[in-house]
C-alpha positions, 0 to 999 in steps of 0.5 A: 807175116808179122814180126817173129818172136825172137829170144834175143834182140840184138839192137839196143845200145850199150853206148859209149859209156863216157857219153852216157855219164853226162846224162847223170851225175855218176862217176866212174871209178878212178883209173888205176896206174899199171906201168905206163897205162891208166886203166879203168872199169865202168858200166851200168846195170838196169832192170824194169818191170814192164806191163805191155798191152798189145792190140791189133785193130782187127784180130788176125790182121798183121802189120809186117815189120810193125813195131807195136806189139800186136802187129802179129794180129794177136791181142794180149797183155804181157808182163815182164822184168827185163833190161831197158834200151841200154843193156847192162854194160861192163867196160874195160878201158886202158889209155897210154901217153907216149912219144907224142901219141895217145893210145887206147883200147876198149873192150865191153860186154853187155849181159841181159836180165831176162831169160828171154825163153818165151812168155813165161820163163822156164828153168835154164832159160839163160840170158843173152850177152853181146860184145859190142865194143872191141877197138883200139885208138891212137892219135895226136894233135892231128886227130884220132884213128879208131880200128875195131868194133864201135858205134856206127857214125850215121844216127849215133847222135840221134840215139845218144840224145834219146831220153829213153836211153835211161828207160824202155820206150817201145818194146815190140813183139821182138822184145815183149818176152825179154831178151837183151834190150828193148827198142826205145825210139829205134825204128820210131824216129831214127835208124839204129846206128848199130855196132860195126867193124870199121876204120874211123878217123875223128878230127880235133875240134876247131872252135867247136867244129869237128868231123868223123869219117869211117870205112865200114865192113860190108853190111847185108840186107835183112828181111824182117817183114817177110815182104823183102829180099835179104842178102841171100835172095838178093844174091848180095855180093860182100865186097862193097864197103860202107862209108859214113861221116858226120860234122858236129858243131858244139857251142856254149857250156862255158862259165856263165853260159845259160845256153849250150848244145850242138848241131850235126849232120851225117851221111851213110852210103853203100853199094848193093851189088847183085848178080841176080838183080840190078845193083842198087845204092843205099844212101841216107842223110840226117840233121839234128840239134840239141839245145839246153837253156837252163833246166830246159832241153829240146832235141829235133832230128830228121833223116831220109834215105833211099835203100837204107831201110827202116829200124836198122840199116838195110832192114826191109830196104829192097822189095821182091823185085830187087828195087830199093824203097825210100824211107824217112823219119823224125823225132822231137823231144823236150825235157825239163829238170824240176828245181831242187829235186833234180827230177827230169820230166820228158816228152817225146814224139817220133815216127819212121816211114817206109815207102813202097818201091816203084811198081810194088803192090800194096801189102801188109808191109809197114808204112809207119811206126810212131810213138809218144813217150812221157817219162820221169827220171829221178836221180835218187843218188848221183849214180842211181836213177829211178825211172817211170815211163809210159809209151804209146806205139802205133804201127800202120801198114800200107794195106790199112792194117794197124796195131797199138802197144801201150807200155808202162815201165818202172825200174832203175838204172845204176851207173858206176 
């Protein structure tokens, strides 16, 4: 059983738009004063022409949960006009300073571009939309508390450092026919941070060091491959909250500094309680660094875990006997901004690996998803970036089955 075609791909990333603005020279609208509140609206719109070549190694051979399109054993070419990794995004933000406290609210929604109705769109094939950020914050010099729905802590720095945020990256059978977003490097270098209901505390910065911890809504097992237990078949109990946290050290960037960057490490853990199988623990960690020197920037990232799954947290994490699988992955990325034009050239390689559980028989379950990306990102204006990307993705199963995907993407992303 390979990945089923879906009309809407839920992952992807709206991102915290303020952070994404640092990737470009775009400026949000100036805030509007409404009583004691400063109110602003910001976001982006993007769309890409994609030409996708899907090739199984042998026609009819599956790679279950393989992310290269063609993992379903079908050899085909797909053309589309669709949203990239970053959904089009419209966000409302309001901030107030009062009685020594800063209070904020954020609400954002993310519509797709393509109808997502199949290989060829038909009338009334409506696009999809999400509401990924709905939260409130309050804080002072002791730090900030956030309550609501926001980007997860574990893996968040990995996706925010991914150059394909401005582009497309891996498309996969999940999004080959459109939907809300593509994958970028999700599942081919890092685990998706996702948008989670949570209570989060972020510390102030002490000479560049800060930390964040979060209590997260109970998360469920998901079977993408057809070779795993989901929350129903595992009889997963929904009373075990997740815990996530990270520490970050940022350096440089001051006047006269030619070197800047940050290093980080984070963790994720959640108990998987079951009345049918033995209860398990899902635990993972990651480390990463991003360093800029003049017009060069490099990113290195690694994660590892037991029972955390692959692609998304708890995706294909537990086998049919209720035993957890180990997983790990990495990516390396280098970019260079060409003098004068501002055009950024980027090269990236990464992979995600999923091991069999102890005693699990060899099957068509994916073992490795990997991709190589080369991209050009040109700022036509301070707000508008033109994008050209080529992505080569390969999926390999434990049985030896394999599939490849070659994607050319041409498009634009506009921040406001």
